[in-house]
matplotlib code that plots the C-alpha trace (Angstrom):
import matplotlib.pyplot as plt

x = [66.2, 66.3, 66.7, 65.3, 68.3, 71.5, 73.5, 73.2, 75.4, 78.3, 77.3, 78.6, 82.1, 81.6, 82.4, 86.0, 85.6, 85.1, 88.0, 90.3, 89.3, 90.0, 93.4, 94.5, 96.4, 96.4, 99.9, 100.4, 100.8, 102.3, 106.1, 107.8, 111.5, 113.1, 116.4, 117.6, 117.3, 118.9, 122.4, 121.0, 121.0, 117.4, 116.4, 113.0, 110.9, 111.3, 108.3, 107.6, 104.2, 101.7, 98.6, 96.0, 92.2, 91.3, 87.5, 86.3, 82.7, 82.3, 83.8, 81.4, 78.4, 79.4, 80.1, 76.9, 74.9, 76.4, 75.8, 72.1, 71.5, 72.9, 70.7, 67.7, 68.3, 68.5, 64.9, 65.2, 62.3, 61.6, 60.9, 57.9, 58.3, 56.1, 58.3, 57.3, 57.4, 57.6, 53.9, 53.1, 54.3, 52.8, 54.9, 55.9, 54.9, 57.4, 56.5, 59.4, 58.3, 60.9, 60.6, 61.4, 60.3, 62.4, 64.1, 65.8, 68.0, 70.1, 73.7, 73.9, 70.6, 69.3, 72.3, 71.9, 68.2, 68.7, 71.5, 69.2, 66.4, 68.6, 70.0, 66.4, 65.8, 69.0, 68.0, 64.7, 64.1, 63.3, 59.7, 58.9, 57.0, 58.2, 56.6, 58.1, 56.4, 57.7, 55.9, 56.1, 52.8, 51.2, 51.9, 53.6, 53.2, 56.4, 56.4, 53.7, 53.0, 49.6, 51.3, 54.1, 52.2, 54.1, 57.5, 59.0, 59.9, 63.6, 62.8, 60.6, 63.5, 65.8, 63.1, 62.9, 66.6, 66.4, 63.5, 65.4, 68.2, 65.7, 64.1, 65.1, 64.0, 61.3, 60.5, 57.2, 56.3, 56.2, 52.7, 54.0, 50.7, 48.8, 51.5, 51.7, 47.9, 47.5, 50.2, 48.8, 45.3, 46.6, 48.6, 45.6, 43.2, 45.6, 46.1, 42.4, 41.9, 44.5, 43.7, 47.4, 47.3, 50.8, 52.7, 52.5, 55.5, 56.1, 59.8, 59.9, 63.2, 63.5, 64.6, 61.4, 61.4, 59.2, 57.4, 55.9, 52.1, 50.4, 46.7, 45.7, 46.7, 44.3, 41.2, 41.8, 42.2, 45.5, 45.2, 46.2, 47.9, 50.5, 53.7, 56.0, 59.8, 61.0, 64.6, 65.4, 68.3, 70.2, 72.7, 76.2, 75.6, 72.2, 72.7, 70.0, 68.5, 65.6, 64.5, 60.9, 59.3, 56.6, 53.3, 52.8, 49.9, 49.8, 48.5, 47.0, 50.4, 51.4, 55.1, 57.0, 58.4, 61.3, 60.0, 60.2, 62.3, 62.5, 65.4, 64.9, 67.7, 67.4, 67.6, 70.8, 72.5, 76.2, 76.2, 74.7, 75.9, 74.0, 73.5, 70.4, 70.3, 67.9, 69.0, 67.9, 69.2, 72.7, 74.0, 72.9, 70.8, 70.9, 73.2, 73.5, 71.8, 73.6, 71.6, 72.7, 70.3, 71.0, 70.0, 66.3, 65.5, 64.3, 64.9, 62.9, 64.7, 64.0, 65.9, 65.6, 66.2, 66.5, 64.1, 66.3, 66.0, 66.5, 64.0, 65.0, 62.7, 64.2, 65.8, 69.1, 70.4, 74.2, 76.2, 74.2, 76.1, 77.3, 74.6, 71.8, 70.9, 67.6, 65.5, 67.9, 65.9, 62.5, 60.9, 58.7, 56.9, 58.7, 56.6, 54.3, 51.7, 48.3, 46.1, 42.5, 39.6, 36.2, 33.3, 30.9, 27.5, 26.4, 25.9, 27.2, 30.4, 33.5, 34.1, 30.7, 31.3, 27.6, 27.6, 28.9, 31.4, 33.4, 34.1, 34.6, 37.3, 39.2, 38.8, 41.8, 45.1, 47.9, 50.3, 53.3, 51.0, 47.8, 46.5, 42.7, 41.1, 37.4, 35.9, 32.6, 29.7, 26.7, 23.3, 24.3, 27.7, 27.8, 31.0, 32.4, 34.2, 36.1, 36.5, 40.2, 39.7, 36.6, 36.7, 37.2, 33.9, 30.9, 29.1, 25.6, 24.1, 21.5, 19.0, 20.7, 19.7, 18.8, 22.2, 24.0, 22.0, 23.0, 26.7, 26.6, 24.6, 27.4, 29.9, 28.1, 27.8, 31.6, 32.1, 32.0, 30.8, 28.4, 27.0, 23.6, 22.8, 19.1, 19.3, 15.6, 12.2, 12.1, 15.3, 13.6, 10.7, 12.8, 15.2, 12.7, 12.5, 16.3, 16.8, 14.5, 11.2, 12.1, 9.2, 8.7, 6.7, 3.4, 4.5, 7.5, 5.3, 4.8, 7.0, 10.4, 11.1, 8.6, 10.8, 13.0, 14.2, 17.3, 17.7, 20.6, 21.6, 19.9, 21.3, 24.4, 25.4, 29.0, 29.3, 29.0, 32.4, 31.8, 31.6, 33.9, 36.8, 34.4, 33.3, 35.6, 34.2, 36.7, 35.3, 31.6, 30.1, 28.1, 25.8, 27.6, 26.5, 23.2, 21.1, 18.9, 17.1, 16.7, 14.3, 12.1, 11.7, 10.0, 12.2, 9.5, 9.6, 13.5, 14.9, 18.0, 18.2, 20.6, 20.0, 23.3, 22.3, 18.9, 17.8, 16.2, 12.7, 13.5, 13.7, 16.7, 19.8, 22.0, 21.5, 23.1, 22.0, 24.0, 24.1, 25.8, 29.4, 29.2, 27.4, 25.1, 24.9, 22.1, 22.0, 18.9, 20.8, 23.9, 26.9, 26.0, 25.3, 21.6, 21.3, 23.8, 27.0, 28.6, 31.3, 32.5, 32.7, 35.8, 34.0, 33.7, 37.2, 37.6, 34.2, 35.1, 38.4, 36.7, 34.4, 37.5, 39.1, 35.9, 35.7, 39.3, 39.0, 41.9, 44.0, 45.4, 43.8, 47.3, 50.9, 52.3, 51.9, 53.8, 55.1, 52.4, 49.6, 47.0, 46.9, 43.3, 43.2, 41.2, 38.7, 40.2, 39.5, 41.9, 45.1, 46.7, 50.1, 52.4, 56.2, 58.1, 61.1, 63.5, 62.1, 60.0, 56.3, 53.4, 50.1, 47.0, 43.9, 40.8, 38.5, 41.3, 40.5, 43.7, 47.4, 48.9, 52.5, 54.1, 56.7, 59.7, 60.3, 60.6, 58.8, 56.0, 54.3, 50.7, 50.4, 46.8, 45.0, 48.3, 49.2, 51.7, 50.8, 53.8, 53.4, 55.9, 56.1, 58.1, 59.0, 56.4, 57.4, 57.0, 59.5, 62.3, 61.4, 64.2, 64.4, 63.9, 60.3, 60.1, 58.9, 56.6, 54.4, 53.7, 52.9, 50.3, 48.3, 48.1, 50.9, 52.8, 56.5, 59.1, 59.8, 57.6, 59.5, 60.6, 59.2, 62.4, 62.0, 58.4, 59.2, 61.8, 59.3, 56.7, 59.3, 60.2, 56.6, 56.0, 59.2, 58.1, 54.7, 56.3, 58.7, 55.9, 53.9, 56.8, 58.5, 61.6, 63.5, 61.4, 62.6, 66.2, 65.8, 64.5, 67.5, 69.8, 68.3, 68.7, 72.3, 73.0, 71.5, 73.8, 76.8, 76.1, 75.8, 78.9, 81.0, 80.0, 80.9, 84.3, 85.3, 84.4, 87.5, 87.3, 89.4, 92.6, 92.7, 95.2, 97.5, 98.0, 100.9, 103.3]
y = [27.9, 29.0, 27.2, 27.6, 26.6, 27.4, 26.4, 22.7, 23.4, 22.9, 19.2, 18.9, 19.1, 15.4, 14.7, 14.8, 11.6, 9.3, 11.0, 10.4, 6.8, 6.3, 7.9, 5.6, 2.7, -0.4, -2.1, -5.6, -5.7, -9.2, -9.5, -12.9, -13.8, -15.8, -17.5, -17.2, -13.4, -12.7, -11.9, -9.4, -5.7, -4.4, -1.9, -0.2, 0.4, 3.8, 6.0, 6.8, 8.5, 9.6, 7.6, 7.8, 7.3, 3.9, 3.7, 6.9, 5.7, 4.6, 7.8, 9.8, 7.9, 8.2, 12.0, 12.6, 10.8, 13.1, 16.2, 15.3, 14.7, 18.1, 19.8, 17.9, 19.2, 22.7, 22.2, 23.8, 25.3, 27.4, 31.0, 32.7, 35.8, 38.0, 40.1, 41.8, 45.6, 48.0, 48.7, 45.0, 45.5, 48.1, 51.0, 51.7, 54.7, 55.1, 57.4, 58.4, 59.2, 60.9, 61.1, 64.6, 64.4, 65.5, 62.1, 62.6, 65.3, 62.6, 62.3, 62.1, 60.4, 63.2, 63.1, 59.4, 59.7, 62.3, 60.1, 57.1, 59.0, 60.3, 56.9, 55.7, 58.4, 57.5, 53.8, 54.5, 53.5, 56.1, 54.9, 55.1, 57.9, 59.4, 61.4, 62.9, 63.3, 64.2, 63.8, 64.6, 65.2, 65.8, 64.7, 67.2, 66.8, 67.9, 66.7, 64.7, 64.1, 65.8, 69.0, 69.0, 67.7, 70.1, 68.6, 65.5, 62.5, 63.4, 67.0, 65.8, 63.7, 66.7, 68.6, 65.8, 66.0, 69.8, 69.5, 66.8, 69.3, 71.9, 69.6, 69.7, 67.9, 69.6, 69.4, 67.6, 64.0, 61.1, 60.1, 57.2, 55.4, 58.5, 59.3, 55.8, 55.4, 58.8, 58.2, 54.7, 56.0, 58.9, 56.6, 54.3, 57.2, 58.8, 55.4, 54.9, 58.3, 58.0, 54.3, 53.4, 50.2, 51.0, 49.0, 51.2, 51.4, 53.3, 53.7, 54.8, 56.5, 57.2, 55.9, 53.9, 54.7, 52.7, 55.9, 56.5, 56.8, 53.9, 54.4, 55.3, 51.9, 50.2, 52.1, 52.0, 49.2, 49.2, 49.1, 45.7, 47.2, 49.2, 47.7, 49.2, 49.1, 50.2, 51.4, 52.1, 54.5, 53.8, 56.0, 54.8, 55.3, 54.3, 56.1, 58.5, 59.8, 62.2, 64.3, 65.2, 67.0, 64.9, 66.7, 67.0, 64.9, 66.8, 70.3, 70.7, 70.6, 73.9, 73.2, 73.8, 70.6, 70.2, 69.1, 65.4, 64.8, 61.6, 60.5, 57.6, 55.8, 54.0, 50.2, 50.2, 53.0, 52.8, 55.5, 55.2, 58.3, 61.6, 65.0, 67.2, 70.9, 73.9, 76.6, 80.0, 79.3, 80.7, 79.1, 76.4, 77.9, 74.9, 72.2, 69.3, 66.1, 62.9, 60.1, 56.5, 55.0, 51.5, 51.0, 50.6, 51.9, 55.2, 57.0, 59.7, 62.1, 65.5, 68.4, 71.4, 75.0, 78.4, 81.1, 84.1, 87.1, 85.0, 82.1, 78.9, 78.0, 74.7, 71.5, 70.5, 67.0, 66.6, 63.6, 62.3, 61.0, 63.7, 64.5, 63.2, 66.5, 67.0, 65.9, 67.0, 70.1, 70.4, 73.8, 74.9, 78.1, 79.8, 79.3, 82.2, 82.0, 82.9, 85.0, 83.9, 85.5, 84.0, 86.3, 84.6, 86.1, 84.6, 85.6, 82.5, 82.3, 80.9, 78.6, 77.0, 73.4, 73.0, 75.8, 76.1, 78.8, 76.6, 74.1, 76.6, 78.5, 75.3, 73.6, 75.2, 75.1, 77.4, 75.9, 77.4, 77.7, 79.0, 80.9, 81.2, 83.7, 83.8, 87.3, 87.2, 89.8, 89.8, 91.1, 94.8, 94.8, 95.9, 95.2, 97.8, 95.8, 97.2, 94.6, 93.9, 93.5, 91.3, 87.9, 84.7, 83.2, 84.6, 82.1, 83.3, 81.5, 84.1, 86.4, 89.5, 93.0, 95.2, 96.9, 93.5, 92.2, 95.3, 94.8, 91.1, 91.7, 94.1, 91.5, 88.9, 91.3, 91.7, 87.9, 86.8, 83.5, 83.2, 80.2, 80.6, 77.9, 77.8, 76.9, 77.4, 77.8, 81.4, 82.1, 80.6, 83.0, 86.1, 85.5, 84.1, 87.2, 87.7, 84.1, 84.4, 83.1, 80.1, 78.7, 75.8, 72.8, 72.4, 69.1, 70.9, 73.4, 70.7, 70.6, 69.4, 68.3, 65.5, 64.0, 61.3, 59.8, 61.1, 61.9, 61.1, 62.4, 60.5, 62.1, 64.2, 65.7, 64.7, 66.6, 69.9, 71.6, 71.5, 67.7, 66.8, 65.8, 63.3, 61.6, 58.6, 55.5, 55.8, 59.2, 59.3, 57.6, 60.2, 57.7, 57.9, 61.6, 61.8, 64.9, 65.2, 68.2, 69.9, 72.4, 71.0, 73.9, 74.5, 76.0, 76.5, 80.3, 80.4, 81.3, 79.5, 77.3, 74.4, 71.6, 70.0, 67.6, 66.2, 64.2, 60.8, 62.3, 64.4, 67.8, 70.0, 69.8, 72.2, 74.4, 77.3, 80.4, 82.9, 86.5, 88.9, 87.6, 85.5, 82.5, 82.0, 78.6, 77.6, 74.6, 73.5, 72.0, 73.2, 71.4, 72.3, 69.4, 69.8, 69.6, 67.0, 65.1, 66.9, 68.7, 65.3, 63.7, 63.3, 65.1, 68.4, 69.8, 68.8, 70.3, 73.6, 73.6, 73.0, 76.1, 78.2, 76.9, 77.8, 81.2, 82.1, 85.1, 85.9, 82.9, 80.0, 76.6, 75.1, 76.3, 73.2, 72.0, 69.9, 70.9, 71.3, 71.3, 74.0, 76.3, 77.4, 81.2, 82.9, 85.6, 89.0, 92.5, 94.5, 93.4, 90.1, 88.7, 85.9, 86.2, 83.2, 81.6, 83.4, 86.8, 87.6, 88.5, 87.2, 89.2, 87.2, 87.7, 89.2, 86.4, 83.7, 81.0, 78.9, 79.5, 76.8, 78.1, 76.0, 74.8, 74.4, 73.8, 76.8, 79.4, 81.3, 84.4, 85.5, 89.3, 90.6, 93.2, 94.6, 91.2, 88.5, 84.8, 82.5, 78.9, 76.1, 74.0, 70.8, 67.9, 65.1, 62.4, 59.5, 61.1, 60.2, 56.4, 55.9, 52.1, 50.6, 49.6, 45.9, 45.6, 42.8, 45.5, 46.9, 43.5, 43.0, 45.8, 44.0, 46.0, 43.9, 44.6, 44.4, 46.0, 45.8, 44.6, 47.2, 47.3, 45.5, 42.8, 42.4, 42.0, 39.5, 37.5, 37.7, 36.4, 33.6, 32.6, 32.7, 30.7, 28.1, 27.8, 27.4, 24.8, 22.8, 22.7, 21.8, 19.2, 18.9, 17.3, 14.1, 13.6, 14.2, 11.5, 9.1, 10.0, 9.3, 5.8, 5.0, 6.1, 4.0, 1.0, 1.6, 2.1, -1.1, -3.2, -1.7, -2.1, -5.7, -6.4, -4.7, -6.5, -10.0, -11.6, -15.1, -17.9, -18.9, -22.4, -24.6, -26.8, -30.5, -31.2, -33.8]
z = [-11.6, -8.0, -4.7, -1.2, 0.9, -0.9, 2.2, 1.2, -1.8, 0.5, 0.6, -2.9, -1.5, -0.6, -4.2, -3.2, -1.2, -4.3, -6.1, -3.1, -2.9, -6.6, -6.3, -3.4, -4.7, -2.6, -2.1, -0.8, 2.9, 3.2, 3.3, 2.3, 2.5, -0.4, 0.3, -3.2, -3.1, 0.3, -1.2, -3.8, -3.3, -3.1, -5.7, -5.2, -8.2, -9.8, -9.8, -13.4, -13.1, -10.5, -9.4, -12.1, -12.3, -13.8, -13.1, -14.7, -15.1, -11.5, -10.3, -12.4, -11.2, -7.5, -7.8, -9.7, -6.9, -4.3, -6.4, -7.1, -3.4, -2.5, -5.1, -3.8, -0.3, -1.7, -2.9, -6.4, -8.2, -11.3, -10.4, -12.0, -14.1, -11.9, -9.5, -6.2, -6.1, -3.1, -3.4, -2.6, 1.0, 3.5, 4.5, 8.1, 10.2, 13.0, 15.9, 18.1, 21.7, 23.9, 27.6, 28.8, 32.4, 35.3, 35.9, 32.5, 34.1, 35.7, 34.5, 30.7, 30.2, 28.0, 25.7, 25.3, 24.6, 21.8, 20.2, 20.3, 18.7, 16.0, 15.3, 14.9, 12.3, 10.5, 10.3, 8.6, 5.0, 2.3, 2.1, 5.9, 7.6, 10.9, 13.7, 16.8, 20.2, 23.7, 27.0, 30.7, 32.5, 29.1, 25.5, 23.2, 19.4, 17.8, 14.1, 12.3, 8.6, 9.1, 10.3, 7.7, 4.7, 2.4, 3.2, 1.6, 3.8, 3.7, 4.6, 7.5, 8.8, 8.8, 10.7, 13.3, 13.8, 14.3, 16.7, 18.8, 19.3, 20.5, 23.1, 26.7, 29.9, 32.0, 35.7, 35.1, 36.2, 33.7, 32.5, 30.4, 30.2, 28.9, 26.4, 24.9, 24.7, 23.0, 20.4, 19.6, 19.1, 16.9, 14.7, 14.2, 13.5, 11.0, 9.2, 9.0, 7.6, 4.9, 4.2, 3.9, 6.0, 7.3, 9.8, 12.9, 15.2, 18.4, 19.5, 23.1, 24.2, 27.9, 31.3, 31.9, 35.6, 37.9, 39.1, 35.7, 35.7, 33.9, 34.9, 31.3, 30.1, 32.6, 31.4, 27.6, 25.0, 23.2, 19.4, 18.1, 15.0, 17.0, 18.3, 20.9, 20.7, 24.2, 24.3, 28.0, 28.7, 31.9, 33.7, 34.3, 38.1, 39.4, 42.8, 43.7, 46.9, 47.5, 50.5, 51.6, 54.5, 56.1, 57.0, 60.7, 62.1, 65.4, 64.7, 68.2, 69.9, 71.6, 71.3, 68.1, 66.9, 64.5, 61.0, 60.2, 57.1, 55.1, 52.9, 50.6, 48.8, 45.5, 45.4, 43.2, 45.0, 45.7, 48.5, 52.0, 53.8, 53.3, 55.1, 55.2, 56.2, 55.9, 53.5, 52.2, 48.7, 49.4, 52.6, 55.1, 57.9, 60.2, 61.5, 59.0, 60.1, 59.1, 57.5, 57.0, 54.5, 53.0, 49.3, 48.9, 52.4, 53.9, 57.1, 59.0, 61.4, 62.9, 61.2, 63.4, 62.3, 64.1, 63.2, 62.7, 60.5, 57.4, 57.3, 55.5, 52.6, 51.4, 52.5, 50.8, 50.5, 50.3, 49.4, 46.4, 43.3, 40.8, 38.2, 40.4, 42.2, 40.4, 43.4, 46.2, 47.1, 48.8, 49.1, 51.9, 52.7, 55.6, 58.7, 59.6, 62.3, 61.0, 63.3, 63.1, 64.9, 65.5, 66.6, 69.0, 69.7, 73.0, 76.7, 78.4, 80.4, 78.8, 81.7, 81.6, 80.3, 79.5, 76.9, 73.3, 74.0, 76.3, 73.6, 70.8, 72.7, 73.5, 70.1, 68.4, 70.2, 69.2, 66.7, 64.8, 61.8, 63.4, 66.4, 66.9, 69.2, 70.1, 70.6, 72.4, 72.0, 74.3, 73.4, 73.9, 72.2, 68.6, 66.7, 64.4, 61.8, 58.9, 56.1, 56.6, 60.4, 60.1, 61.7, 59.8, 61.0, 63.0, 65.3, 66.4, 69.4, 70.5, 68.8, 67.3, 68.0, 65.0, 65.2, 65.4, 62.4, 60.4, 61.1, 60.4, 57.2, 56.1, 57.0, 54.9, 52.0, 51.9, 51.7, 55.3, 56.6, 59.5, 61.4, 63.2, 65.8, 66.7, 70.4, 71.2, 69.7, 70.8, 68.8, 65.7, 66.1, 66.8, 63.9, 61.4, 59.2, 59.2, 58.2, 55.3, 56.7, 58.8, 60.8, 63.3, 62.2, 64.0, 65.6, 67.2, 69.2, 71.8, 74.9, 73.9, 77.5, 77.0, 74.3, 75.7, 72.4, 70.6, 66.9, 64.5, 61.2, 58.4, 55.3, 54.6, 51.3, 51.1, 47.7, 49.6, 50.2, 53.9, 54.0, 51.1, 53.6, 55.2, 52.0, 52.3, 53.9, 56.7, 57.9, 56.8, 59.8, 61.8, 63.5, 66.8, 67.3, 69.2, 69.2, 72.4, 71.1, 67.8, 66.2, 63.5, 61.0, 57.7, 54.9, 52.3, 52.6, 52.5, 49.1, 47.8, 50.9, 50.3, 52.8, 53.6, 56.4, 57.6, 60.6, 60.3, 60.4, 57.3, 59.0, 58.2, 60.5, 58.5, 55.5, 53.8, 51.9, 50.0, 51.4, 49.1, 48.5, 51.7, 53.0, 55.9, 57.6, 60.0, 62.4, 64.2, 67.1, 69.0, 70.5, 74.0, 76.4, 76.4, 72.6, 71.4, 71.7, 68.8, 70.9, 72.2, 68.8, 66.7, 63.9, 65.9, 65.4, 61.7, 61.0, 62.6, 60.8, 57.5, 58.2, 58.8, 55.5, 53.5, 55.2, 54.3, 52.0, 49.7, 51.0, 49.1, 49.8, 50.3, 50.5, 48.8, 45.2, 42.7, 39.2, 36.5, 39.2, 38.8, 41.8, 42.7, 43.1, 45.8, 45.0, 45.0, 43.6, 41.5, 39.8, 40.6, 39.7, 40.6, 41.2, 39.9, 41.5, 39.1, 40.2, 37.1, 37.6, 35.6, 35.5, 35.9, 33.7, 35.2, 36.4, 36.4, 38.8, 38.6, 38.0, 35.7, 35.1, 37.8, 35.5, 37.9, 41.6, 43.8, 45.9, 44.1, 45.5, 44.8, 45.0, 45.4, 47.4, 48.7, 50.2, 49.3, 49.7, 49.0, 48.1, 47.4, 44.2, 44.4, 42.1, 42.1, 44.6, 42.1, 39.7, 42.2, 41.9, 39.3, 39.3, 35.9, 35.1, 34.0, 30.5, 31.6, 33.2, 29.8, 28.3, 31.1, 29.5, 26.2, 24.5, 21.8, 22.3, 19.5, 16.2, 13.1, 10.0, 7.5, 4.0, 2.7, 5.3, 4.5, 0.8, 1.6, 3.7, 0.9, -1.6, 0.7, 1.2, -2.6, -3.3, -0.7, -2.4, -5.9, -4.6, -2.9, -6.1, -8.4, -6.1, -8.3, -5.4, -5.8, -9.4, -8.2, -5.6, -8.3, -10.4, -7.5, -7.0, -10.7, -10.6, -7.5, -9.2, -12.2, -10.0, -8.1, -11.3, -12.9, -9.7, -9.4, -13.0, -12.7, -9.5, -10.9, -12.5, -14.2, -12.7, -14.6, -16.1, -14.2, -16.3, -15.7, -13.4, -14.8]

ax = plt.figure().add_subplot(projection="3d")
ax.plot(x, y, z, "-o")
ax.set_aspect("equal")
plt.show()
């Protein structure tokens, strides 16, 4: 016989109460004085034997009642002969996911994470499967049963311990959502393939920083069969501050302004005083600027530097807590002013405010990063460009002579970019053949002076690289630009013409055609006063700047990237290589379009065509948001938190359910209650009989 609740056996100890009551002898409490005995010496009775039990049957009945009640509360039942085996409960598959992003470099977080992961492996049962994953920007598969099918489970656990010792934190950001979603889907797919119906468990070991990316959890459905056991690792000191250089929003200023630097302090920080200085990697190259930043706040100040022989390439933050220096350095490319030349083919004077050259020469002010010069060529001047000395962009606002056409054609063949602005009908006719067969529409041959209405752009291809920066709703409104005159042309004879913008009447406003390795753009209206208001629009300068960006040959699109970000490579001939921050050089494959080995912060240098193009790689800004992520955020994505029961716990639950079912069918406790009632009735009758004493007969008094 078995019982469901053995704790009620302690109630049988109440049997001691009847025994004590039976052992207690009642003595008379009344005290009477007799005069005849007052001169006698009192002699108390001698104790000859201890108290003894007189009512054995009553004592037995009362004790039996208490014992049967205790057994009834224990809910006894007769166990069946069938026993549960380990095969009756599903096994567990535990996937240990370790965060190895840059924030795990803080203090002793990494050592704590490895110890926690190893303790998880040590706590597994012999029948449980184990996998090991790590993640930063991407998920890394370290050990899985599919990859190590030839190993036993005990051997696989030893392999997991060895791999944990080999892991180390990287400089990448934390894509927590993508890692969890990928592991959950892999566990479910592997279980479906093997048909094991295992209990799937993910054990997440990391700092669970609030800057972790969770976008993947919003776009995917979490598998219901997978539970997440999050084990956050926290540092002993939560102090952490980070430094960043803010991008300048005033590139048109002629004065060199000190860089704006922001220092942000963590919400739980214990330090408020910091210092920031420029450095070349060895010593500070500028005066330190003091920052007072309360916890959870940020402060932006100017941090000036002197341009000497050694140019600083990084900002250093001093005063952070020991062990929290992983985000205290921000790398920048040393400032070098880029010299850009624009060739302008036109006869008008630069000082004429009604013509295009006036606005073009004043569009780009000199900045510390860029100086733009406009070189004008009239109808007789023929440029003699060598490829290295060619302009960044050629703007053609008048018909070209045959010699000029030949030179510009050579410029385009070598990868140059040219913009032709059709300012008159005569220019369309004179340059029709060179432009590929452009012709005026018949309706346009009327006198344009009779047209009083203006035209607007009706369609713009914002997918074209020229207009991609304007694709956002905040910048894509071109309806305020009025075109007083434009040339309505027919492009049926032009091969490979890509219309980028059209007027409301459907005629082309801007198109491009490939010319050798370069690109030729054509506009049917200029930005001179008689043609349009384009030069007075806020879109004019960004549009010209975008043309210069697209025309940059052999130059990087940007000089600032983050760790693990792919760097687009410019087209170049010959051998190309990249010098890493540690000084080693990596050769690039022929035809490579991106460089992906940005594995650590620092200054990288692209070496190509005899030139060196440096670019900076920094830690992702979100990686410095080290506050603890609330677990409620994960629950909002439908992730069940907690630990799945082990096989032993599942067997115990199954046994408990089976025992409860057996007990509910047998209901032995009801018969025990009936027996208790019968015994109580017998005890009552016997006690009443024993306590009734017959009255003694009284003799006659004489």
